[in-house]
N, C-alpha and C positions, 0 to 999 in steps of 0.2 A: 511303463508304456513309452514307446518311442514316438515323439511328436513329429509328424511330417509337415514340412514347411511349404507354403505356396511360393510361387515365383515372386510375388510381391514381397513376401516376408524375406526371402533370400536377397532381394534387391536392397532392402533396408539393412540387412546384415552386411551386405557388401559395403555400404557406406560406413557402418561401424568399423568394419575391417580396414577401410581406407584410412580412417583417423588413427586406428591402431598402428598401421604400417608407418604413417608419418611420424607418430610418436617414437617408434623405433629408430627412424632416421635421425631424430633429435638426439636420442641416446648415443647413437653411433658417432655423432659429431662431437659429443661432449666427453666421451670416455677417454681418459688419459691418466697417467700417474698424478696424484695430488688432488683429484676430484673426490668428494665424498658421495656416498650412496644417497644421502639426503638431498644433495644438490640435484642429482639425477631425478629423484622423486618429485621435487618441487617443479622442475622444468617440464616434466611430463604432465603433471597435474594442470599446470598453467595452460599448456597447449591444448589438452583435451577439453578443458572448460571453454577455451576460446573458440572451439568448434561446436559449441552448443551441445556438447556431449558430457557424460559423467564418468569419472574413474570408477570402474566396476568393483575394484578390490577395496576401496576405502570404506571402512565400516562393515565390510562383508564378514559376518560372524565375528565382528569385533576387530578385524584386521586394521591396524592404525595408519596405513600408508596407501598411496595410489599405485605403487609398483611393488613387486617382489624383487629384491636384489640379493642374489645368493652367490657368495664369493668362495672360490676354491673348493673346499670340501663340503660347502653348503649345497644341498641338492635342490630344494625348493623352499619357498616361503621365507626367505631372508628378509628381515625388517630393515628398511633404510634408516640410516642414522649418521653418526659422526665418523664412521669408519672411512679412512682415507685409502683409496685404491693405490696400489703400488705396482711398479714395474714387474711384469711376470705373472701378475694375478690373472685369473679368468673370472668373469662375473656373468651370471645368468640373470637376465632381466625379463620378467614376465609382466605383461601389460594387459589389462582388460578395459574395454570401453563400452559404454551403453549409449546407443543412439536410437531415439524414438522407441525406447523400450526393449531393444534387442541388443545382444551382447556380441562383441568381437573379442577374441582371446588369442594371444600369441606370445611366444617366448623365444629368445635367442641367447646364446652364450658368446660373449665378446672378450677378445684379448685386451689386456691392459699393457700397452707398449709391446716390447719383445717378449714372447713367451717361449717355453721349451717346445722342442719338436713333439714330444709325447702329448703335451697339453693341446697343441694344435691338432694333432691326429685325433684326440678325443673329441674336440669340437667338430671337426670335419666328419668323423664317423657318425656322431649323433645326428648331424644334419642329413647325411647320406641315408641313414636308417629311416628317417621320416619319408624321404622320397622313394625309397624302396617300398615302404609301407603303402603309400598312396597309389602305387601301381595297381593295388587291389581294391581301391576305394571306388568301385564301380558296381553298377547293378549286376546282380547275379552272383557275385562273390559273397562269402560269409565274413562276419566281423573278424573272426580270428585269423583269417587269411592276412589281414593287415598286421595283426599282432605277431604272427609267425615270421613274416618278412622282416619286420623290425628286429626281432631277436636274432634271426639268422645273420643279418648284416653286422650287428654289434658283436656277436660272439666270434664271428670269423676274424675280427680284428683284435681279439683278445681282451675285449672290455666286457662289462656286465650290465644287464638291464635291471633297473630298479623295479621291484615287484610290489612294494607297499603302496605305491601311488600310480594312478593310471589316467588315461585320457577319458573323455566324456562327451556325451551329447551336449548341445548348446543351442540356445534360442532366446526366449524371453527370460529364461533362467540361465545362470552361468553353468550350473551343473544339472544336466538332464540325463535320462537314459539314452543310450546304453553306456555302461562303463567299457572302456577300451584298453585292455591290458597291452603292454608292449612285449608280451611273451605268450607262448602257448602253441598248441598243435593247430594246424590249419583245418578248415572245413567245419568249424563249430560256431555257435552263436547265430543271431538273426541274419537272414539274408538281406543284403544291402538293397535299398531301393531309392529311386529319385525322391528328393525332398528331405532326406535325412541330412542333418548338418552335424559334423563331428569335430571336436577339438582333439586332434591326434598329436600326442606329445611324448616322444621318447625322452626318458631321463636315464642317463648312461654314466656308470661309474668306472673309474680307472682300475679300481681293485674289486673287492667283493660287492655284491649287490645289496648287502645288509645295511640298514640305516638306523639312526637314533633320532629321537625328537628331543630338542633342547628344552630347558626349563621354561623358556618363554611360551611354550605350548604352540609354537608356530614353526620355527625353523627346524628343518630336517637336515642332518649331516650324515656323511658316510661313516660307517662303523669303524673303518680302518684309517680314517683321516686322509684318504687319497682324494684326488680331484673328482668332480662330477660336472656334467654338462647337460643342457636342456634345450630342446628345440620343439617348437609348437606352432601350428597354424590351425585356423578354423577352415574346415573343408566342406563344401556342399557336394552331395552325390547328385549327379544329373543322369540323363539318359545317354550320355556319352562320357567324355573325360571328366574327372573330378575338377572342381573349381576351388582354388585357394582364395578365400574371401579376405584374408588378412595380408594381402600383398598389393602393391601399387600396379 
């Protein structure tokens, strides 16, 4: 069942999103060669708690950290640790925040120093595909219209969309109905309506879309070892244009 949010609930989620966006600004200021993913994690957790909010990921189904930090061929759910970021790496940082019982969720892929042209194109295409998708995040469209727009954008650039993991509804729970694939034919699924809040999150691979789950039972990597990028925002459906809740 898709839970429709009131204007008041969306206002609270907007505040969760503001904290989330500020946490990403901290990450952006810290990422450079020589930094560990654990240092990023600790900085984000300290900030979120300073805002009287809670890191949504920490302890979620046993996840041990406050952010997901997925480097290079890691698609999602990378566990922060003593890994040192190196010049030319790319790292996807996924952050969740809980404010007054509601969740904000967003992810971005960051370059570490100077990166290759193709790595940069992968990051930019992933971001662009999100914005192509939310052109259809409006009343009257169907859910798969978003999915189709994301896939079309990605595949035109010669990249592939991850199929094993999808976006999701969000509210008091981090994962609510509906699931939001980043691929598929248009005109399918529920019709969008005001009050739906969606975490739309293209995950895009440089090579094949197939993935593996590592032995830690969290981190997902590309099957062919090529790069992956991730871009996500929490988006509210209104009676007009969609509103990105996880931006400043």
